[in-house]
Structures are given as C-alpha cells and as structure tokens.
C-alpha positions as CSV (number, residue, x, y, z in Angstrom):
1,M,-19.1,4.5,-2.7
2,S,-21.0,7.5,-2.0
3,A,-21.2,10.9,-0.1
4,S,-24.0,12.5,0.9
5,H,-25.8,15.1,-0.9
6,G,-24.2,14.1,-3.9
7,T,-20.9,16.0,-3.1
8,A,-17.8,13.8,-2.0
9,A,-16.5,14.7,1.4
10,S,-13.0,16.3,1.5
11,P,-10.6,13.9,1.9
12,F,-8.7,16.3,3.7
13,K,-11.3,17.4,6.3
14,Q,-9.9,15.6,8.7
15,P,-9.5,14.9,12.9
16,R,-6.2,16.6,13.9
17,A,-5.0,13.1,14.9
18,V,-5.0,11.8,11.0
19,W,-2.9,14.8,9.6
20,A,0.0,14.3,12.4
21,V,0.1,10.5,12.0
22,A,0.1,11.7,7.9
23,F,3.0,14.3,8.7
24,A,5.0,11.7,10.3
25,C,4.2,9.2,7.2
26,V,5.7,12.1,5.1
27,I,8.8,11.7,6.9
28,S,9.1,8.2,7.2
29,F,8.1,7.8,3.7
30,M,11.6,10.0,3.0
31,G,13.4,7.9,5.0
32,I,15.7,5.9,2.6
33,G,15.6,9.0,0.0
34,L,17.1,11.3,2.2
35,V,20.0,9.5,2.5
36,D,20.8,8.2,-0.6
37,P,22.2,11.5,-1.8
38,I,24.7,11.8,0.2
39,L,26.5,8.7,0.1
40,P,29.2,9.8,-2.0
41,A,29.9,12.6,0.8
42,L,29.8,10.2,3.5
43,A,32.2,8.1,1.9
44,E,34.7,10.4,1.4
45,N,34.8,12.7,4.3
46,L,34.8,9.8,6.8
47,H,37.3,7.7,4.6
48,A,34.9,4.8,4.5
49,S,34.6,2.6,1.2
50,P,31.2,2.2,-0.6
51,S,30.5,-1.4,1.1
52,Q,31.4,0.0,4.5
53,V,28.8,2.7,3.6
54,S,26.4,0.4,2.1
55,L,26.2,-1.1,5.8
56,L,24.1,2.2,6.5
57,F,21.3,0.3,4.5
58,S,22.2,-3.3,6.2
59,S,21.9,-2.8,9.8
60,Y,18.9,-0.6,9.5
61,L,16.9,-3.4,7.3
62,I,17.9,-6.3,9.0
63,V,17.1,-4.6,12.4
64,T,13.4,-3.9,10.8
65,A,13.2,-7.4,9.4
66,V,14.1,-9.2,12.6
67,A,11.7,-6.6,14.8
68,M,9.0,-7.4,12.2
69,L,8.5,-10.5,14.0
70,I,7.2,-8.8,17.5
71,V,5.8,-5.8,15.9
72,G,2.8,-7.2,16.1
73,W,2.5,-9.0,19.3
74,F,4.1,-6.1,20.9
75,S,0.9,-3.5,19.4
76,S,-1.3,-6.2,20.2
77,R,0.0,-5.8,24.0
78,F,0.3,-2.3,24.1
79,G,-2.1,-0.4,21.7
80,A,-1.6,1.0,18.2
81,K,-0.9,4.7,19.8
82,R,1.8,3.6,22.2
83,T,3.5,1.3,19.8
84,L,3.5,4.3,17.4
85,V,4.6,6.6,20.0
86,I,8.1,4.7,20.9
87,G,8.7,4.2,17.4
88,L,8.9,8.0,16.3
89,A,10.9,8.3,19.4
90,V,13.4,5.6,19.0
91,I,13.9,7.6,14.9
92,V,14.0,10.5,16.6
93,V,16.9,9.1,18.7
94,F,19.1,7.2,16.7
95,A,18.5,9.6,14.0
96,A,19.8,12.4,15.7
97,L,22.6,10.5,17.3
98,A,23.5,9.6,13.4
99,G,24.0,13.4,13.1
100,T,26.5,13.5,15.9
101,S,28.8,10.7,15.2
102,G,32.0,11.1,13.7
103,S,32.9,7.3,12.1
104,I,30.9,5.4,9.6
105,D,30.9,2.4,12.2
106,G,29.1,4.6,14.7
107,I,26.3,5.9,11.6
108,V,26.2,2.1,10.8
109,G,24.8,1.2,14.8
110,F,22.6,3.9,14.8
111,R,21.0,3.3,11.8
112,A,20.3,-0.4,13.2
113,G,18.3,1.7,16.0
114,W,16.9,3.7,13.4
115,G,15.2,0.8,12.1
116,L,13.5,-0.8,15.4
117,G,12.1,2.4,15.0
118,N,11.0,2.3,11.8
119,A,9.4,-1.3,11.8
120,L,7.4,-0.2,14.9
121,F,5.9,2.9,12.9
122,I,5.6,1.3,9.7
123,A,3.3,-1.6,11.6
124,T,0.6,0.8,12.9
125,S,0.9,4.0,11.1
126,L,-1.9,2.9,8.5
127,A,-3.9,1.3,10.9
128,V,-4.0,4.6,13.4
129,I,-4.7,6.7,10.0
130,V,-7.8,4.2,8.8
131,A,-9.2,4.3,12.6
132,S,-8.8,7.8,13.3
133,A,-10.2,9.4,9.7
134,S,-13.7,10.7,9.9
135,G,-16.1,9.8,6.8
136,G,-15.3,6.4,6.1
137,F,-11.8,4.7,5.0
138,G,-11.6,6.7,1.7
139,G,-10.4,9.6,2.8
140,A,-7.9,7.8,5.2
141,I,-6.1,5.7,2.1
142,I,-6.3,9.3,0.1
143,L,-4.0,11.2,2.8
144,Y,-2.0,8.0,3.3
145,E,-0.9,7.6,-0.8
146,T,-0.8,11.7,-0.5
147,A,2.1,10.8,2.2
148,L,3.7,8.3,0.0
149,G,3.9,10.4,-3.0
150,L,5.4,13.7,-1.1
151,G,7.7,11.8,1.0
152,I,9.1,9.4,-2.0
153,A,9.1,12.2,-4.0
154,V,10.3,15.1,-1.5
155,G,13.0,13.0,0.1
156,P,15.9,12.9,-2.2
157,L,15.3,16.9,-2.9
158,L,15.4,17.4,0.8
159,G,18.2,14.6,1.6
160,G,19.9,16.7,-1.8
161,E,20.3,20.0,-0.5
162,L,20.3,19.1,3.1
163,G,23.6,17.2,2.3
164,A,25.1,19.8,-0.3
165,I,25.1,21.7,3.4
166,S,26.9,18.9,5.4
167,W,26.4,15.0,5.1
168,R,24.8,15.3,9.0
169,G,22.3,17.5,7.4
170,P,19.8,14.9,6.6
171,F,20.4,12.9,9.5
172,F,19.3,16.3,12.0
173,G,16.4,16.8,9.7
174,V,14.8,13.5,10.1
175,A,15.3,13.7,13.8
176,V,13.8,17.5,14.0
177,L,10.7,16.3,11.6
178,M,9.7,13.7,13.8
179,A,10.4,14.9,16.9
180,I,7.2,17.5,15.3
181,A,5.2,14.5,14.5
182,L,5.6,12.6,17.8
183,V,4.7,16.2,19.5
184,A,1.8,16.2,17.5
185,T,0.9,12.6,17.4
186,L,0.9,12.8,21.8
187,A,-1.2,15.9,21.8
188,F,-3.9,14.9,18.9
189,V,-4.0,11.2,18.5
190,P,-6.8,9.3,20.8
191,A,-5.7,6.7,22.9
192,L,-6.9,2.9,20.4
193,P,-8.9,-0.2,21.4
194,R,-6.2,-3.1,21.4
195,P,-7.0,-6.2,19.3
196,E,-9.2,-9.1,21.3
197,R,-6.7,-11.6,20.5
198,R,-3.2,-11.3,21.4
199,S,-0.7,-12.3,19.1
200,S,2.6,-13.9,19.9
201,P,5.8,-13.5,18.4
202,L,5.4,-16.7,16.8
203,D,2.9,-16.1,15.0
204,P,5.0,-14.8,11.9
205,L,7.4,-17.4,12.0
206,K,4.6,-20.2,12.0
207,A,2.4,-18.4,9.4
208,L,5.6,-18.9,6.7
209,R,4.7,-22.8,7.2
210,H,1.8,-22.4,4.5
211,R,3.4,-22.5,0.8
212,G,1.4,-19.5,-0.5
213,L,2.7,-17.0,1.7
214,L,6.6,-18.6,2.0
215,T,6.6,-18.2,-2.0
216,M,5.6,-14.5,-2.1
217,G,8.1,-13.7,0.5
218,I,10.9,-15.4,-0.8
219,M,9.5,-13.5,-4.5
220,A,9.6,-10.3,-2.3
221,L,13.3,-11.8,-0.8
222,L,14.7,-11.6,-4.1
223,Y,13.3,-8.8,-5.6
224,N,14.6,-7.0,-2.5
225,W,17.8,-7.6,-3.2
226,G,17.8,-6.3,-6.7
227,F,16.2,-3.0,-5.4
228,F,18.5,-2.1,-2.6
229,T,21.7,-3.6,-4.3
230,M,20.5,0.0,-7.1
231,L,19.5,2.0,-4.0
232,G,22.8,1.6,-2.2
233,Y,25.0,1.7,-5.3
234,A,23.6,3.7,-7.8
235,P,25.0,7.0,-6.7
236,Y,28.9,5.9,-6.9
237,P,29.0,5.7,-10.7
238,M,26.6,8.9,-11.1
239,E,29.6,10.9,-10.0
240,L,27.1,13.5,-9.1
241,N,26.9,15.9,-6.3
242,A,24.4,15.8,-3.3
243,H,22.2,18.2,-5.0
244,Q,22.4,16.6,-8.3
245,L,22.0,13.2,-7.0
246,G,19.1,14.4,-4.8
247,L,17.4,15.7,-8.3
248,V,18.2,11.9,-9.8
249,F,16.2,10.5,-7.0
250,T,13.2,12.5,-7.1
251,G,12.7,11.4,-10.7
252,W,13.1,8.3,-9.6
253,G,10.6,8.8,-6.0
254,L,8.2,10.5,-8.6
255,L,7.8,7.5,-11.0
256,V,7.6,4.9,-7.8
257,A,4.5,7.2,-6.2
258,A,2.7,7.5,-9.5
259,F,3.3,4.1,-10.8
260,S,2.1,2.6,-7.3
261,V,-0.9,4.6,-6.5
262,F,-2.1,5.0,-10.1
263,F,-0.8,2.3,-13.0
264,A,-0.2,-0.5,-10.7
265,P,-4.4,-1.0,-10.3
266,R,-5.0,-0.6,-13.6
267,L,-2.3,-2.6,-15.0
268,Q,-4.0,-5.6,-12.5
269,A,-7.4,-5.2,-13.3
270,R,-6.7,-5.4,-17.1
271,Y,-4.0,-8.2,-17.0
272,G,-4.1,-9.8,-13.6
273,T,-1.7,-9.5,-10.9
274,A,0.9,-12.6,-11.5
275,P,1.2,-12.0,-15.5
276,V,2.0,-7.9,-14.6
277,L,4.3,-9.3,-11.8
278,Y,6.3,-11.3,-14.3
279,A,6.3,-8.3,-17.0
280,N,7.6,-6.0,-14.2
281,L,10.2,-8.3,-12.5
282,L,11.9,-9.2,-15.8
283,G,11.7,-5.6,-16.9
284,L,13.5,-4.9,-13.6
285,G,16.5,-7.5,-14.0
286,I,16.8,-5.4,-17.6
287,V,16.9,-2.3,-16.4
288,L,19.4,-3.6,-13.8
289,A,21.8,-5.5,-16.7
290,V,21.7,-2.3,-18.3
291,I,23.1,-0.6,-15.5
292,A,25.6,-3.2,-15.0
293,A,27.1,-3.1,-18.7
294,G,26.8,0.6,-18.4
295,V,28.4,1.6,-15.1
296,G,31.1,3.3,-16.2
297,T,28.6,5.7,-18.3
298,P,27.0,8.4,-15.5
299,A,24.4,8.9,-18.4
300,V,23.1,5.5,-18.9
301,V,23.0,4.9,-14.8
302,I,21.2,7.9,-14.1
303,V,18.8,7.2,-16.9
304,A,17.8,3.9,-15.7
305,V,17.7,4.1,-12.2
306,I,14.8,7.4,-12.5
307,L,13.4,4.8,-15.0
308,S,13.0,2.1,-12.5
309,G,11.2,3.5,-10.3
310,A,7.8,2.7,-12.6
311,F,8.9,-0.9,-12.1
312,I,9.4,-0.5,-8.2
313,G,6.2,1.1,-7.9
314,I,4.4,-1.4,-9.6
315,N,6.0,-4.4,-7.7
316,N,5.7,-3.1,-4.4
317,T,2.1,-2.5,-4.5
318,L,1.1,-5.7,-6.4
319,T,3.3,-7.9,-4.5
320,T,1.7,-6.9,-1.2
321,Q,-1.7,-7.7,-2.8
322,A,-0.3,-11.0,-4.0
323,V,0.9,-11.7,-0.4
324,M,-2.7,-10.9,1.3
325,L,-4.6,-13.0,-1.4
326,V,-2.9,-16.4,-0.7
327,S,-2.2,-16.1,2.9
328,P,-4.7,-17.8,5.4
329,V,-3.6,-15.9,8.1
330,E,-4.5,-13.1,9.9
331,R,-3.2,-9.9,7.8
332,P,-1.3,-8.7,10.8
333,V,0.8,-11.6,10.9
334,A,1.0,-12.1,7.1
335,S,2.1,-8.4,6.9
336,S,4.8,-9.5,9.4
337,A,6.1,-12.9,8.0
338,Y,6.3,-11.4,4.5
339,G,8.6,-8.0,5.9
340,F,10.5,-10.2,7.9
341,L,11.3,-11.9,4.6
342,R,11.7,-9.0,2.2
343,F,13.6,-6.8,4.8
344,I,15.9,-9.4,5.5
345,G,16.9,-9.5,1.8
346,G,16.9,-5.7,1.5
347,G,19.8,-5.7,4.5
348,L,21.5,-8.6,3.4
349,A,22.3,-7.0,-0.6
350,P,24.2,-4.1,0.6
351,Y,26.7,-6.0,2.3
352,V,27.0,-8.7,-0.5
353,A,27.2,-6.3,-3.2
354,G,30.0,-4.5,-1.2
355,R,32.1,-7.1,-0.9
356,L,31.7,-8.4,-4.4
357,A,32.7,-4.8,-5.4
358,D,35.7,-4.7,-3.3
359,A,36.6,-8.1,-5.1
360,T,36.2,-7.5,-8.5
361,D,34.7,-4.5,-9.8
362,L,31.3,-2.2,-10.0
363,S,29.6,-3.8,-12.3
364,V,29.2,-7.1,-10.5
365,P,26.9,-6.3,-7.6
366,F,24.6,-4.9,-10.9
367,Y,24.9,-8.1,-12.7
368,L,23.6,-10.5,-9.4
369,G,20.8,-7.8,-8.6
370,A,19.4,-7.9,-12.1
371,A,20.3,-12.4,-11.9
372,T,17.8,-12.2,-8.5
373,F,14.8,-10.2,-10.2
374,L,14.9,-12.7,-13.0
375,L,15.3,-15.5,-10.4
376,A,12.1,-14.2,-8.5
377,I,10.0,-14.9,-11.7
378,P,10.6,-19.0,-11.2
379,V,9.8,-18.8,-7.7
380,L,6.7,-16.3,-8.5
381,A,5.6,-19.0,-11.1
382,S,5.9,-22.1,-8.8
383,G,2.8,-20.2,-6.8
384,H,1.1,-19.2,-9.4
385,R,-1.8,-21.7,-9.0
386,L,-2.2,-20.1,-5.7
387,L,-2.7,-16.8,-6.8
388,R,-4.3,-17.5,-9.9
389,A,-7.1,-19.8,-7.6
390,A,-6.9,-16.7,-5.4
391,E,-8.1,-14.0,-7.8
392,T,-10.7,-16.5,-9.6
393,D,-12.5,-18.1,-6.9
394,T,-12.0,-22.4,-7.5
395,G,-13.9,-22.6,-4.4
396,E,-10.6,-25.0,-3.1
397,G,-9.5,-24.0,0.6
398,E,-10.6,-21.3,2.0
399,P,-12.0,-18.7,0.3
400,L,-9.4,-15.7,-0.6
401,T,-10.7,-13.4,-3.5
402,P,-14.0,-11.2,-3.0
403,V,-16.6,-13.1,-1.3
404,L,-20.4,-12.0,-0.3
405,T,-21.9,-13.1,2.9
406,P,-25.4,-12.9,3.8
407,V,-26.8,-10.5,6.3
408,G,-30.6,-11.3,7.9
409,A,-33.3,-12.6,6.1
410,A,-32.7,-14.5,2.9
411,P,-34.4,-13.0,-0.1
412,R,-37.5,-13.8,-1.9
413,G,-36.9,-15.3,-5.1
414,G,-39.4,-14.1,-7.8
415,T,-39.0,-10.6,-8.4
416,R,-36.1,-9.4,-10.2
417,P,-33.9,-6.7,-7.0
418,V,-31.8,-3.9,-7.8
419,I,-28.8,-4.0,-6.2
420,V,-27.0,-1.2,-4.5
421,A,-23.5,-1.3,-3.3
422,V,-21.6,0.8,-0.7
423,G,-18.9,1.0,1.8
424,G,-18.8,2.1,5.3
425,H,-18.9,5.9,5.7
426,D,-21.0,9.1,6.5
427,G,-23.0,9.3,3.0
428,A,-23.5,5.0,2.4
429,A,-27.3,5.5,4.5
430,A,-28.3,8.5,2.0
431,T,-27.0,6.5,-1.0
432,V,-29.0,3.5,0.0
433,D,-32.0,5.6,0.8
434,T,-31.6,7.0,-3.2
435,A,-31.8,3.8,-4.1
436,A,-34.4,2.5,-2.5
437,R,-36.8,5.2,-4.0
438,F,-35.3,3.6,-7.3
439,A,-36.2,0.3,-6.6
440,Q,-39.7,1.3,-4.7
441,D,-40.5,3.3,-8.8
442,T,-39.5,-0.1,-10.7
443,G,-41.2,-2.0,-8.5
444,S,-38.3,-3.9,-7.2
445,P,-36.6,-5.1,-3.5
446,L,-33.7,-3.7,-2.7
447,E,-30.4,-5.5,-1.9
448,I,-27.5,-4.0,0.0
449,V,-24.4,-5.0,-0.6
450,H,-21.6,-3.0,1.6
451,V,-17.9,-3.6,0.6
452,Q,-15.8,-4.3,3.3
453,Q,-11.8,-3.8,1.9
454,T,-8.8,-4.5,2.9
455,A,-6.7,-1.4,1.8
456,V,-3.0,-1.8,0.3
457,V,-0.9,1.0,-0.2
458,E,2.4,0.4,-1.1
459,E,3.6,-1.8,1.2
460,Q,1.0,-1.7,3.5
461,A,-2.3,-2.9,3.8
462,V,-5.0,-2.9,6.8
463,D,-8.6,-4.1,7.0
464,T,-10.7,-0.8,7.3
465,E,-12.9,-2.4,9.3
466,T,-13.8,-5.3,11.1
467,A,-16.2,-7.8,10.3
468,D,-18.8,-6.9,12.8
469,Q,-18.8,-3.4,11.8
470,A,-19.4,-4.4,8.5
471,R,-22.2,-6.3,9.5
472,V,-23.6,-3.6,11.9
473,A,-23.7,-1.2,9.2
474,V,-25.9,-3.7,6.9
475,T,-28.2,-4.2,9.8
476,A,-28.7,-0.6,10.7
477,H,-29.8,0.0,7.0
478,L,-31.7,-2.8,7.1
479,D,-33.9,-2.0,10.5
480,R,-34.2,1.2,8.7
481,L,-35.6,0.2,5.6
482,A,-37.9,-2.3,7.1
483,A,-39.5,0.1,9.5
484,L,-40.3,1.9,6.1
485,D,-42.1,-1.2,4.7
486,I,-39.1,-1.1,1.5
487,P,-38.3,-5.1,1.3
488,V,-34.9,-5.3,1.5
489,T,-32.2,-7.6,1.9
490,G,-28.2,-7.6,2.6
491,Q,-24.8,-8.8,2.1
492,I,-21.3,-8.0,2.8
493,L,-18.4,-7.9,0.2
494,S,-15.5,-8.9,1.5
495,S,-12.3,-8.0,-0.6
496,V,-8.7,-7.4,-0.6
497,G,-7.2,-4.6,-2.1
498,D,-8.1,-5.3,-6.0
499,H,-11.0,-3.3,-6.5
500,A,-11.6,-4.1,-10.5
501,A,-11.8,-8.0,-8.9
502,A,-14.7,-6.5,-6.3
503,G,-16.8,-5.2,-9.4
504,R,-16.7,-8.3,-11.5
505,V,-17.8,-10.3,-8.6
506,L,-20.3,-8.3,-7.7
507,A,-21.5,-8.1,-11.5
508,R,-21.8,-11.6,-11.4
509,H,-23.4,-12.1,-8.5
510,A,-26.2,-9.8,-10.0
511,A,-26.3,-12.1,-12.9
512,E,-27.0,-14.9,-10.9
513,V,-29.9,-13.4,-9.3
514,G,-31.2,-11.5,-12.0
515,A,-30.8,-8.4,-11.2
516,R,-32.8,-5.1,-13.0
517,A,-30.2,-2.8,-12.0
518,I,-27.0,-2.2,-9.5
519,A,-26.5,1.4,-8.3
520,V,-23.5,2.8,-6.7
521,G,-23.0,6.3,-5.2
522,R,-20.1,8.7,-5.8
523,S,-17.1,7.6,-3.9
524,P,-15.5,10.1,-1.2
525,R,-11.9,9.1,-2.2
526,G,-13.5,11.3,-5.8
527,P,-14.3,10.7,-9.3
528,L,-11.0,10.4,-10.6
529,A,-10.4,7.2,-8.3
530,Q,-14.0,6.0,-8.6
531,F,-14.4,6.1,-12.4
532,A,-10.6,5.1,-13.3
533,D,-9.8,1.9,-15.1
534,G,-8.7,-1.2,-12.5
535,S,-11.5,0.7,-10.2
536,L,-14.7,-1.0,-8.5
537,T,-17.3,1.4,-10.4
538,T,-15.5,1.2,-14.0
539,A,-14.9,-3.0,-13.7
540,L,-18.6,-3.4,-12.7
541,T,-20.1,-1.4,-15.2
542,H,-17.8,-3.3,-18.1
543,A,-18.7,-6.2,-16.9
544,A,-22.5,-6.4,-15.5
545,D,-25.3,-7.6,-17.8
546,C,-27.8,-5.8,-16.4
547,T,-27.7,-1.4,-16.0
548,V,-25.5,0.3,-13.9
549,V,-26.8,3.5,-12.5
550,L,-24.8,6.4,-10.3
551,V,-27.5,7.4,-7.7
552,D,-27.5,10.9,-6.0
553,P,-29.7,12.3,-3.5
554,E,-30.1,15.6,-5.3
555,H,-30.3,14.2,-9.0
556,T,-31.9,11.8,-10.8
557,P,-30.3,8.4,-11.6
558,R,-27.6,8.5,-14.3
559,P,-27.1,5.0,-16.2
560,L,-23.3,4.5,-16.3
561,T,-21.5,3.0,-19.4
562,S,-18.2,3.2,-21.3
563,A,-18.8,6.7,-22.8
564,T,-20.5,8.0,-19.1
565,L,-17.8,6.9,-17.4
566,S,-15.3,9.0,-19.6
567,E,-17.4,12.1,-19.9
568,L,-17.1,11.9,-15.6
569,R,-13.8,11.1,-15.9
570,T,-13.2,14.4,-18.4
571,E,-15.7,16.0,-15.9
572,A,-13.3,15.4,-12.9
573,H,-10.3,17.4,-14.2
C-alpha cells in the first residue's frame, strides 16, 4: 500500500537470492515455448510421426501431474530450498540427456524426468521469492510477473533460434541456463524454515472430495486438454521452419503474459470471475474451431494461435483464483490437487490427439479440443453458486471472500474514525504514522486495516504472510501509536488474489462504521499497478461513500477521485 518517504521502493532492489530464483523462473517459463518451434524438425530428423513427437508433452505433463500429489509433502519434509535445488538439478540432468538422445523414445523418456523436476520447482519458486524478498511481497510479485512475461515471450524466440541450428539446441540451452540458476540458488538462497505441519501425500486427493475444488479441477482438465492439443499440433499445419515458428509463438507468448498480468484483473473487477471465464472458454472454443476448419490454410492457423494467447492468459490467472476462492483447504494442498487434474488433462490430450490424427485427419483433434473448451462451460456453471458465494460472501460456510478480523481492543463507538489501509512492507509504518497525524487533525480515532494477500500469478498462488505475521505487524502499529496517546484499533483484511474485491470489502466496512475518510499510501508495486483498473485503490475509490485520500509523509493528503486516478496513471507514464 505504501512506501516510506513517499517514494515506492524499486522492486528490482532485491537480495541476490531473489534474483537467483527469478532467473530460474524465466528459464522455467520458457519451458514449453522453447520446445514448440522444433516439433516439426524433431519429426523429420528422428523419422517420427507427429503423434510420436506429441508424447514429449504427454510424458512431461503426466509425470508433472502425479508429482504434484507429493511435492507438498516433500517440501514440508525437506524444506523449500532443498526442494527447489533438487527440482533444478533434475531439470538440468534430464534436459541435457534429452539433447544427447538419438531417438524419439529416448527424448520422451527424458522429458518425463524433466516433468518431475518441473513439479518440484514450480511448487516452491513463488513461495521462495516471496519469502526472500525485501520490502514486502509487492516487489516479489512484480519480479515473478516479470519473469513470467520474459519466459513466455522469449522462450519460443530462443527455441526458434537454437532450433534453427539444431533440434538439440533448445534442450542443451535449458540445461546450461538451469545449471547457472542451480549454482546461483545454492550460493545465494538461504535455508528457509519448514512449515509447522507436515502434509501427507494423500492430502491433495482427499481435498478433491470438496465439490468446489473438484469442479474447478475438472474444468481445468478440460481447458488444458484443448490448450495442449493446440500447442502440440498447431506447429504442423503452419508449414514454417524453426525460426519462423519461434516468432509466431513469441507473439502468442506476449499476449499470454500481457493478458495474464494486466488485463485479467481488470476484466475480473468489472464483470466478475465466472462471467469472464464463461466468455473466455467460449472464445477459446471458437478459436480452436477456426483452426480446425482452416487447418489447410497456414495463415489462418498462425493468426488464430497468436490470438489464442489473450484468452489463455486470462484463463490461467482467473482459474487459479477461482480455485483458491472455493477451496476450503490450505493453499498448498489446493494447488497440488488442482495441479494434478489440470496436468493430467494436458498430458492425455496430445496422446489422444495423435491417435485421432493418425486415424482420421489433422482437423479432428482440433475439433475435439474446441469441444472440451465448450464442455468446460457447463462444468464451471455447475459450481457457479459456490464461486458466486465466495465472491459475494453470502455468509454460508467458511468465509472465502475478503474478510476482516479484529486485532486488539474493540473500537469505541460515537466518533467517526479515519481508516488507513496498509500492507506488510517496509513503508507501512510511515504510512500509518502519516494517517495518524491526519486523524488527529480531524479529531478522529484511527483504525488500521492490514491487508493480507494470497498472491495469484498466472497458475501459481502463495500466501504472502501468515496470519501470525499479519497480527504481529498490526500489534506493532497499535503499540507504537498507543505510546503516543493516539486512539487506535486494528483489523486484518484477508484476501485471495482479487485486489478489487478487497477494495470493495474495505469500502463496505468503512460505510458500516461511518468512517470519516480512508487513507492509502503509495504502493511498492508502483503507480501503474496501484491506480490501474482492478486494483484495490481504484476499486476502493469508486466504491467508498466517504473520502479516500492518498497520504504521503512528505506531502499533504491528496483526495482520490476518478479524475485524480486518471491523473496519477498519466503521471506514471
């Protein structure tokens, strides 16, 4: 929410541990895109059919899916750093072995080992970055989003360039780059504390007994079926060389990254999670049907694949948020259960598509993929009530929407408070103190609302701090201000991914307590993120009945309106 001295700390001023893992994340996100441009070359050089080559995806993803069931248990037993290191080492070994292989069967087998390393890595990378970052989680999330964008966009380009030299190039490229990341991780990432409770390998399967999680998981399975059908087979009808395929999938990757990070939150804030997912799945079904109908025209396939990146970026982000919203189990367990189902769908699709293409023609797998996208819509609709309840907080069952928890003494009635919203970062104390002076000037008590976020980036979710850490942060603010005789109370606002929903809940709370004003500081994520559509600050400004002010230790409070939000966005450019 804020930064000390009125200036958002740069998210790129981070410990070397964060940079080491962020670099590994870039290479990891390159993963699939790096291999896609060489699929036709693999088929030609190894005298394999497209259906045989497609098993590179199947072996990789099915092993990843099964491994997702045990990564939570493994990490809780051996620690996040050791899990990360083992995952990186496994990727290095099996990527290098794939590059040395002389047969398609060998590469398929080595890709299976690569999938095991990938599961260990993706299960812990975001959590390690958040735990190691300085200045709060805001900078860590920016770095992770940057790594995601670079990896998805650059992966196909690098794969195309290396693939133009030799089909072995992308495999050796991953091995070398991940080896560098492995050395950096060993050197710079400190040992991190293990969770207090060890999870069981059976926990993810038991979690699927919950209807909401199972529904979202089946929807993700169907979505991934269509997605990996396109990714595994679209390169063939394009009739392009490795370099040209790299350029096509770079355009696709740029849209995936942009719509995942920037556009998905805005669409969610305006229309809600479920309506956006319905429209998105319909759009993907249409795109894959267009590919099927135009499979004989390379230009049609190329344009459709690039455009699909926008839908895929939106879907990856919002599906993960939906899972976290409706799941009543711990975040790591929910992620593992959901990951198991979605990777199973991705792994089975290329195999089935290959068999269908061999038995019929190349359009049939794409028509089937389009049908799975459309079938995902009624599956999602069957859980619509659960998702809607989670977003609107019907009060039924465990609270899944952003929720406020009091900390310390109950507020005294009779006097309208000033509310200040802050996060867990280095500038929080400066923002609280500035808001306290503003409250004193207006003769109001101060209520501190500490925003505790579960960050959702692409297909990963992680708690940015524990409930105990959030409570300690609020208590520190309360003790500091109480020593100065400033009347103050505290709350923790817990939220999953959807920043706008947290803003609306805070506005509703302010109306209930008759707040005189709500103060926010400058975000460590920077003004573009803070004042964008779909952000907490923007949603709060639009929804609040009282005045919302931007407080800055070095400047007078600035009232926020639609006009000033627009000005602040313009100033950020």
